[in-house]
Jmol script that loads the backbone (N, CA, C; Angstrom):
load data "model"
ATOM      1  N   MET A   1      84.183  57.479 126.606  1.00  0.00           N
ATOM      2  CA  MET A   1      85.180  58.501 126.813  1.00  0.00           C
ATOM      3  C   MET A   1      85.236  58.789 128.318  1.00  0.00           C
ATOM      4  N   THR A   2      86.437  58.827 128.828  1.00  0.00           N
ATOM      5  CA  THR A   2      86.585  59.090 130.253  1.00  0.00           C
ATOM      6  C   THR A   2      86.493  60.584 130.526  1.00  0.00           C
ATOM      7  N   LEU A   3      86.318  60.902 131.788  1.00  0.00           N
ATOM      8  CA  LEU A   3      86.227  62.303 132.189  1.00  0.00           C
ATOM      9  C   LEU A   3      87.520  63.041 131.872  1.00  0.00           C
ATOM     10  N   ARG A   4      88.626  62.378 132.082  1.00  0.00           N
ATOM     11  CA  ARG A   4      89.926  63.005 131.812  1.00  0.00           C
ATOM     12  C   ARG A   4      90.087  63.319 130.324  1.00  0.00           C
ATOM     13  N   THR A   5      89.698  62.418 129.469  1.00  0.00           N
ATOM     14  CA  THR A   5      89.775  62.626 128.021  1.00  0.00           C
ATOM     15  C   THR A   5      88.843  63.756 127.585  1.00  0.00           C
ATOM     16  N   ALA A   6      87.660  63.778 128.166  1.00  0.00           N
ATOM     17  CA  ALA A   6      86.688  64.821 127.829  1.00  0.00           C
ATOM     18  C   ALA A   6      87.211  66.188 128.257  1.00  0.00           C
ATOM     19  N   LEU A   7      87.796  66.279 129.432  1.00  0.00           N
ATOM     20  CA  LEU A   7      88.351  67.549 129.895  1.00  0.00           C
ATOM     21  C   LEU A   7      89.528  67.991 129.028  1.00  0.00           C
ATOM     22  N   ALA A   8      90.376  67.062 128.654  1.00  0.00           N
ATOM     23  CA  ALA A   8      91.526  67.392 127.807  1.00  0.00           C
ATOM     24  C   ALA A   8      91.049  67.878 126.436  1.00  0.00           C
ATOM     25  N   ARG A   9      90.063  67.203 125.881  1.00  0.00           N
ATOM     26  CA  ARG A   9      89.522  67.618 124.587  1.00  0.00           C
ATOM     27  C   ARG A   9      88.878  69.007 124.681  1.00  0.00           C
ATOM     28  N   GLY A  10      88.121  69.249 125.726  1.00  0.00           N
ATOM     29  CA  GLY A  10      87.498  70.556 125.924  1.00  0.00           C
ATOM     30  C   GLY A  10      88.534  71.657 126.100  1.00  0.00           C
ATOM     31  N   ALA A  11      89.589  71.364 126.856  1.00  0.00           N
ATOM     32  CA  ALA A  11      90.650  72.357 127.054  1.00  0.00           C
ATOM     33  C   ALA A  11      91.354  72.657 125.742  1.00  0.00           C
ATOM     34  N   LEU A  12      91.624  71.647 124.957  1.00  0.00           N
ATOM     35  CA  LEU A  12      92.292  71.845 123.670  1.00  0.00           C
ATOM     36  C   LEU A  12      91.438  72.686 122.730  1.00  0.00           C
ATOM     37  N   ILE A  13      90.166  72.400 122.668  1.00  0.00           N
ATOM     38  CA  ILE A  13      89.266  73.171 121.811  1.00  0.00           C
ATOM     39  C   ILE A  13      89.187  74.618 122.285  1.00  0.00           C
ATOM     40  N   THR A  14      89.105  74.826 123.594  1.00  0.00           N
ATOM     41  CA  THR A  14      89.042  76.185 124.142  1.00  0.00           C
ATOM     42  C   THR A  14      90.314  76.959 123.832  1.00  0.00           C
ATOM     43  N   ILE A  15      91.473  76.322 124.012  1.00  0.00           N
ATOM     44  CA  ILE A  15      92.747  76.988 123.735  1.00  0.00           C
ATOM     45  C   ILE A  15      92.837  77.373 122.263  1.00  0.00           C
ATOM     46  N   LEU A  16      92.488  76.455 121.373  1.00  0.00           N
ATOM     47  CA  LEU A  16      92.528  76.753 119.936  1.00  0.00           C
ATOM     48  C   LEU A  16      91.569  77.883 119.567  1.00  0.00           C
ATOM     49  N   ALA A  17      90.380  77.862 120.151  1.00  0.00           N
ATOM     50  CA  ALA A  17      89.397  78.914 119.851  1.00  0.00           C
ATOM     51  C   ALA A  17      89.905  80.265 120.321  1.00  0.00           C
ATOM     52  N   LEU A  18      90.490  80.321 121.504  1.00  0.00           N
ATOM     53  CA  LEU A  18      91.016  81.586 122.018  1.00  0.00           C
ATOM     54  C   LEU A  18      92.197  82.081 121.193  1.00  0.00           C
ATOM     55  N   MET A  19      93.042  81.172 120.740  1.00  0.00           N
ATOM     56  CA  MET A  19      94.179  81.567 119.903  1.00  0.00           C
ATOM     57  C   MET A  19      93.695  82.140 118.572  1.00  0.00           C
ATOM     58  N   LEU A  20      92.728  81.504 117.965  1.00  0.00           N
ATOM     59  CA  LEU A  20      92.201  81.989 116.691  1.00  0.00           C
ATOM     60  C   LEU A  20      91.482  83.324 116.860  1.00  0.00           C
ATOM     61  N   ALA A  21      90.754  83.482 117.945  1.00  0.00           N
ATOM     62  CA  ALA A  21      90.067  84.748 118.194  1.00  0.00           C
ATOM     63  C   ALA A  21      91.081  85.864 118.423  1.00  0.00           C
ATOM     64  N   GLY A  22      92.142  85.570 119.126  1.00  0.00           N
ATOM     65  CA  GLY A  22      93.180  86.564 119.381  1.00  0.00           C
ATOM     66  C   GLY A  22      93.897  86.988 118.117  1.00  0.00           C
ATOM     67  N   CYS A  23      94.057  86.090 117.185  1.00  0.00           N
ATOM     68  CA  CYS A  23      94.741  86.420 115.931  1.00  0.00           C
ATOM     69  C   CYS A  23      93.872  87.297 115.032  1.00  0.00           C
ATOM     70  N   GLY A  24      92.576  87.258 115.206  1.00  0.00           N
ATOM     71  CA  GLY A  24      91.692  88.026 114.349  1.00  0.00           C
ATOM     72  C   GLY A  24      91.424  89.433 114.829  1.00  0.00           C
ATOM     73  N   ILE A  25      91.880  89.768 116.010  1.00  0.00           N
ATOM     74  CA  ILE A  25      91.618  91.092 116.561  1.00  0.00           C
ATOM     75  C   ILE A  25      92.943  91.825 116.673  1.00  0.00           C
ATOM     76  N   SER A  26      93.099  92.813 115.838  1.00  0.00           N
ATOM     77  CA  SER A  26      94.336  93.578 115.901  1.00  0.00           C
ATOM     78  C   SER A  26      94.066  95.006 115.472  1.00  0.00           C
ATOM     79  N   ARG A  27      94.948  95.860 115.819  1.00  0.00           N
ATOM     80  CA  ARG A  27      94.822  97.257 115.414  1.00  0.00           C
ATOM     81  C   ARG A  27      95.633  97.466 114.148  1.00  0.00           C
ATOM     82  N   PRO A  28      95.504  98.600 113.501  1.00  0.00           N
ATOM     83  CA  PRO A  28      96.299  98.839 112.299  1.00  0.00           C
ATOM     84  C   PRO A  28      97.786  98.691 112.597  1.00  0.00           C
ATOM     85  N   ALA A  29      98.517  98.186 111.623  1.00  0.00           N
ATOM     86  CA  ALA A  29      99.944  97.946 111.811  1.00  0.00           C
ATOM     87  C   ALA A  29     100.691  99.240 112.099  1.00  0.00           C
ATOM     88  N   SER A  30     100.287 100.315 111.454  1.00  0.00           N
ATOM     89  CA  SER A  30     100.966 101.580 111.692  1.00  0.00           C
ATOM     90  C   SER A  30     100.057 102.730 111.297  1.00  0.00           C
ATOM     91  N   VAL A  31     100.250 103.840 111.955  1.00  0.00           N
ATOM     92  CA  VAL A  31      99.473 105.034 111.618  1.00  0.00           C
ATOM     93  C   VAL A  31      99.832 105.529 110.216  1.00  0.00           C
ATOM     94  N   PRO A  32     101.113 105.574 109.841  1.00  0.00           N
ATOM     95  CA  PRO A  32     101.426 105.999 108.469  1.00  0.00           C
ATOM     96  C   PRO A  32     100.790 105.081 107.412  1.00  0.00           C
ATOM     97  N   GLY A  33     100.719 103.783 107.700  1.00  0.00           N
ATOM     98  CA  GLY A  33     100.070 102.861 106.762  1.00  0.00           C
ATOM     99  C   GLY A  33      98.589 103.144 106.622  1.00  0.00           C
ATOM    100  N   LEU A  34      97.943 103.417 107.747  1.00  0.00           N
ATOM    101  CA  LEU A  34      96.519 103.740 107.713  1.00  0.00           C
ATOM    102  C   LEU A  34      96.289 105.068 106.990  1.00  0.00           C
ATOM    103  N   ARG A  35      97.153 106.048 107.239  1.00  0.00           N
ATOM    104  CA  ARG A  35      97.031 107.338 106.546  1.00  0.00           C
ATOM    105  C   ARG A  35      97.212 107.167 105.043  1.00  0.00           C
ATOM    106  N   ALA A  36      98.091 106.247 104.639  1.00  0.00           N
ATOM    107  CA  ALA A  36      98.312 106.014 103.209  1.00  0.00           C
ATOM    108  C   ALA A  36      97.054 105.461 102.548  1.00  0.00           C
ATOM    109  N   VAL A  37      96.295 104.646 103.285  1.00  0.00           N
ATOM    110  CA  VAL A  37      95.064 104.067 102.739  1.00  0.00           C
ATOM    111  C   VAL A  37      93.943 105.095 102.745  1.00  0.00           C
ATOM    112  N   VAL A  38      93.722 105.726 103.881  1.00  0.00           N
ATOM    113  CA  VAL A  38      92.592 106.636 104.033  1.00  0.00           C
ATOM    114  C   VAL A  38      92.901 108.006 103.452  1.00  0.00           C
ATOM    115  N   GLY A  39      94.115 108.482 103.633  1.00  0.00           N
ATOM    116  CA  GLY A  39      94.487 109.801 103.141  1.00  0.00           C
ATOM    117  C   GLY A  39      94.068 110.891 104.101  1.00  0.00           C
ATOM    118  N   THR A  40      94.311 112.114 103.709  1.00  0.00           N
ATOM    119  CA  THR A  40      93.963 113.258 104.553  1.00  0.00           C
ATOM    120  C   THR A  40      92.998 114.195 103.836  1.00  0.00           C
ATOM    121  N   ASP A  41      92.378 113.713 102.780  1.00  0.00           N
ATOM    122  CA  ASP A  41      91.470 114.550 101.996  1.00  0.00           C
ATOM    123  C   ASP A  41      90.244 115.003 102.777  1.00  0.00           C
ATOM    124  N   LEU A  42      89.827 114.219 103.762  1.00  0.00           N
ATOM    125  CA  LEU A  42      88.604 114.571 104.488  1.00  0.00           C
ATOM    126  C   LEU A  42      88.784 115.743 105.434  1.00  0.00           C
ATOM    127  N   VAL A  43      90.010 116.077 105.766  1.00  0.00           N
ATOM    128  CA  VAL A  43      90.246 117.171 106.702  1.00  0.00           C
ATOM    129  C   VAL A  43      89.644 118.448 106.124  1.00  0.00           C
ATOM    130  N   GLY A  44      88.639 118.977 106.790  1.00  0.00           N
ATOM    131  CA  GLY A  44      87.985 120.211 106.371  1.00  0.00           C
ATOM    132  C   GLY A  44      86.884 120.043 105.335  1.00  0.00           C
ATOM    133  N   ALA A  45      86.692 118.856 104.787  1.00  0.00           N
ATOM    134  CA  ALA A  45      85.642 118.654 103.783  1.00  0.00           C
ATOM    135  C   ALA A  45      84.285 118.562 104.462  1.00  0.00           C
ATOM    136  N   ARG A  46      83.304 119.253 103.881  1.00  0.00           N
ATOM    137  CA  ARG A  46      81.944 119.220 104.421  1.00  0.00           C
ATOM    138  C   ARG A  46      80.939 118.645 103.437  1.00  0.00           C
ATOM    139  N   GLY A  47      81.336 118.450 102.199  1.00  0.00           N
ATOM    140  CA  GLY A  47      80.415 117.935 101.203  1.00  0.00           C
ATOM    141  C   GLY A  47      79.501 118.989 100.634  1.00  0.00           C
ATOM    142  N   ALA A  48      79.792 120.257 100.907  1.00  0.00           N
ATOM    143  CA  ALA A  48      78.917 121.339 100.477  1.00  0.00           C
ATOM    144  C   ALA A  48      79.258 121.849  99.080  1.00  0.00           C
ATOM    145  N   SER A  49      80.368 121.448  98.536  1.00  0.00           N
ATOM    146  CA  SER A  49      80.769 121.936  97.211  1.00  0.00           C
ATOM    147  C   SER A  49      81.282 120.759  96.384  1.00  0.00           C
ATOM    148  N   PRO A  50      81.361 120.916  95.077  1.00  0.00           N
ATOM    149  CA  PRO A  50      81.926 119.846  94.250  1.00  0.00           C
ATOM    150  C   PRO A  50      83.362 119.492  94.658  1.00  0.00           C
ATOM    151  N   ALA A  51      84.151 120.477  95.079  1.00  0.00           N
ATOM    152  CA  ALA A  51      85.524 120.190  95.511  1.00  0.00           C
ATOM    153  C   ALA A  51      85.518 119.325  96.775  1.00  0.00           C
ATOM    154  N   ASP A  52      84.607 119.632  97.711  1.00  0.00           N
ATOM    155  CA  ASP A  52      84.491 118.805  98.911  1.00  0.00           C
ATOM    156  C   ASP A  52      84.074 117.385  98.555  1.00  0.00           C
ATOM    157  N   GLN A  53      83.147 117.253  97.629  1.00  0.00           N
ATOM    158  CA  GLN A  53      82.681 115.921  97.246  1.00  0.00           C
ATOM    159  C   GLN A  53      83.818 115.117  96.614  1.00  0.00           C
ATOM    160  N   ARG A  54      84.658 115.773  95.824  1.00  0.00           N
ATOM    161  CA  ARG A  54      85.812 115.075  95.245  1.00  0.00           C
ATOM    162  C   ARG A  54      86.750 114.586  96.349  1.00  0.00           C
ATOM    163  N   ARG A  55      86.923 115.384  97.391  1.00  0.00           N
ATOM    164  CA  ARG A  55      87.768 114.979  98.511  1.00  0.00           C
ATOM    165  C   ARG A  55      87.187 113.756  99.217  1.00  0.00           C
ATOM    166  N   ILE A  56      85.887 113.748  99.410  1.00  0.00           N
ATOM    167  CA  ILE A  56      85.219 112.601 100.021  1.00  0.00           C
ATOM    168  C   ILE A  56      85.353 111.376  99.124  1.00  0.00           C
ATOM    169  N   ASP A  57      85.153 111.556  97.833  1.00  0.00           N
ATOM    170  CA  ASP A  57      85.268 110.445  96.888  1.00  0.00           C
ATOM    171  C   ASP A  57      86.672 109.848  96.881  1.00  0.00           C
ATOM    172  N   ARG A  58      87.704 110.690  96.965  1.00  0.00           N
ATOM    173  CA  ARG A  58      89.081 110.171  96.999  1.00  0.00           C
ATOM    174  C   ARG A  58      89.311 109.320  98.240  1.00  0.00           C
ATOM    175  N   THR A  59      88.709 109.704  99.349  1.00  0.00           N
ATOM    176  CA  THR A  59      88.835 108.904 100.567  1.00  0.00           C
ATOM    177  C   THR A  59      88.130 107.567 100.402  1.00  0.00           C
ATOM    178  N   VAL A  60      86.940 107.588  99.823  1.00  0.00           N
ATOM    179  CA  VAL A  60      86.180 106.353  99.605  1.00  0.00           C
ATOM    180  C   VAL A  60      86.948 105.418  98.678  1.00  0.00           C
ATOM    181  N   VAL A  61      87.577 105.957  97.660  1.00  0.00           N
ATOM    182  CA  VAL A  61      88.352 105.122  96.733  1.00  0.00           C
ATOM    183  C   VAL A  61      89.452 104.385  97.487  1.00  0.00           C
ATOM    184  N   GLY A  62      90.139 105.076  98.408  1.00  0.00           N
ATOM    185  CA  GLY A  62      91.184 104.424  99.198  1.00  0.00           C
ATOM    186  C   GLY A  62      90.641 103.318 100.072  1.00  0.00           C
ATOM    187  N   LEU A  63      89.493 103.560 100.712  1.00  0.00           N
ATOM    188  CA  LEU A  63      88.881 102.547 101.570  1.00  0.00           C
ATOM    189  C   LEU A  63      88.409 101.341 100.767  1.00  0.00           C
ATOM    190  N   CYS A  64      87.884 101.596  99.579  1.00  0.00           N
ATOM    191  CA  CYS A  64      87.419 100.490  98.736  1.00  0.00           C
ATOM    192  C   CYS A  64      88.606  99.707  98.157  1.00  0.00           C
ATOM    193  N   ALA A  65      89.650 100.401  97.751  1.00  0.00           N
ATOM    194  CA  ALA A  65      90.818  99.733  97.176  1.00  0.00           C
ATOM    195  C   ALA A  65      91.518  98.846  98.199  1.00  0.00           C
ATOM    196  N   ALA A  66      91.473  99.228  99.466  1.00  0.00           N
ATOM    197  CA  ALA A  66      92.118  98.447 100.515  1.00  0.00           C
ATOM    198  C   ALA A  66      91.194  97.352 101.073  1.00  0.00           C
ATOM    199  N   ASP A  67      90.023  97.190 100.480  1.00  0.00           N
ATOM    200  CA  ASP A  67      89.036  96.194 100.927  1.00  0.00           C
ATOM    201  C   ASP A  67      88.613  96.397 102.374  1.00  0.00           C
ATOM    202  N   ILE A  68      88.599  97.646 102.821  1.00  0.00           N
ATOM    203  CA  ILE A  68      88.105  97.948 104.162  1.00  0.00           C
ATOM    204  C   ILE A  68      86.584  97.942 104.140  1.00  0.00           C
ATOM    205  N   TRP A  69      86.013  98.435 103.064  1.00  0.00           N
ATOM    206  CA  TRP A  69      84.573  98.361 102.862  1.00  0.00           C
ATOM    207  C   TRP A  69      84.279  97.234 101.881  1.00  0.00           C
ATOM    208  N   THR A  70      83.069  96.674 101.964  1.00  0.00           N
ATOM    209  CA  THR A  70      82.667  95.623 101.031  1.00  0.00           C
ATOM    210  C   THR A  70      82.343  96.240  99.674  1.00  0.00           C
ATOM    211  N   LYS A  71      82.249  95.387  98.660  1.00  0.00           N
ATOM    212  CA  LYS A  71      81.901  95.863  97.313  1.00  0.00           C
ATOM    213  C   LYS A  71      80.526  96.534  97.321  1.00  0.00           C
ATOM    214  N   ALA A  72      79.599  95.987  98.097  1.00  0.00           N
ATOM    215  CA  ALA A  72      78.252  96.568  98.172  1.00  0.00           C
ATOM    216  C   ALA A  72      78.297  97.958  98.801  1.00  0.00           C
ATOM    217  N   GLU A  73      79.113  98.127  99.841  1.00  0.00           N
ATOM    218  CA  GLU A  73      79.230  99.436 100.471  1.00  0.00           C
ATOM    219  C   GLU A  73      79.874 100.440  99.517  1.00  0.00           C
ATOM    220  N   CYS A  74      80.866  99.985  98.771  1.00  0.00           N
ATOM    221  CA  CYS A  74      81.522 100.875  97.817  1.00  0.00           C
ATOM    222  C   CYS A  74      80.566 101.277  96.698  1.00  0.00           C
ATOM    223  N   ALA A  75      79.766 100.333  96.225  1.00  0.00           N
ATOM    224  CA  ALA A  75      78.805 100.638  95.167  1.00  0.00           C
ATOM    225  C   ALA A  75      77.731 101.588  95.671  1.00  0.00           C
ATOM    226  N   LYS A  76      77.367 101.446  96.932  1.00  0.00           N
ATOM    227  CA  LYS A  76      76.318 102.302  97.508  1.00  0.00           C
ATOM    228  C   LYS A  76      76.765 103.757  97.582  1.00  0.00           C
ATOM    229  N   HIS A  77      78.065 103.991  97.714  1.00  0.00           N
ATOM    230  CA  HIS A  77      78.562 105.369  97.828  1.00  0.00           C
ATOM    231  C   HIS A  77      78.165 106.212  96.621  1.00  0.00           C
ATOM    232  N   GLY A  78      78.186 105.635  95.435  1.00  0.00           N
ATOM    233  CA  GLY A  78      77.895 106.402  94.233  1.00  0.00           C
ATOM    234  C   GLY A  78      76.452 106.428  93.824  1.00  0.00           C
ATOM    235  N   GLU A  79      75.540 105.882  94.651  1.00  0.00           N
ATOM    236  CA  GLU A  79      74.136 105.799  94.257  1.00  0.00           C
ATOM    237  C   GLU A  79      73.436 107.150  94.190  1.00  0.00           C
ATOM    238  N   ASP A  80      73.738 108.031  95.108  1.00  0.00           N
ATOM    239  CA  ASP A  80      73.023 109.309  95.181  1.00  0.00           C
ATOM    240  C   ASP A  80      73.934 110.444  94.742  1.00  0.00           C
ATOM    241  N   ASP A  81      73.316 111.552  94.378  1.00  0.00           N
ATOM    242  CA  ASP A  81      74.076 112.777  94.121  1.00  0.00           C
ATOM    243  C   ASP A  81      74.238 113.469  95.468  1.00  0.00           C
ATOM    244  N   HIS A  82      75.449 113.426  96.046  1.00  0.00           N
ATOM    245  CA  HIS A  82      75.677 113.912  97.395  1.00  0.00           C
ATOM    246  C   HIS A  82      75.785 115.431  97.476  1.00  0.00           C
ATOM    247  N   VAL A  83      76.056 116.095  96.373  1.00  0.00           N
ATOM    248  CA  VAL A  83      76.277 117.536  96.396  1.00  0.00           C
ATOM    249  C   VAL A  83      74.965 118.238  96.090  1.00  0.00           C
ATOM    250  N   ALA A  84      74.564 119.094  97.002  1.00  0.00           N
ATOM    251  CA  ALA A  84      73.347 119.860  96.770  1.00  0.00           C
ATOM    252  C   ALA A  84      73.603 120.868  95.660  1.00  0.00           C
ATOM    253  N   GLY A  85      72.690 120.922  94.697  1.00  0.00           N
ATOM    254  CA  GLY A  85      72.870 121.759  93.529  1.00  0.00           C
ATOM    255  C   GLY A  85      72.696 123.162  93.810  1.00  0.00           C
TER     256      GLY A  85
END
end "model"
wireframe off; spacefill off
backbone 0.3
color backbone group
């Protein structure tokens, strides 16, 4: 393989890698879309009452349904009793 061929191959691989990396990094498409997934239930919730815990749970359901969290993370949410009795 000549030096020119090696440089061309390296440049092509670098360009493809940078293009793929750039496609994988993006911000949410829209704030209203993100609000639809996450919701506004957490505003003011402290987890100190059963009503607060329900608000937190509704937010978690949205995050899990949108596959933002993994199945293991979603399952972990329900492991403990979060509300102090």
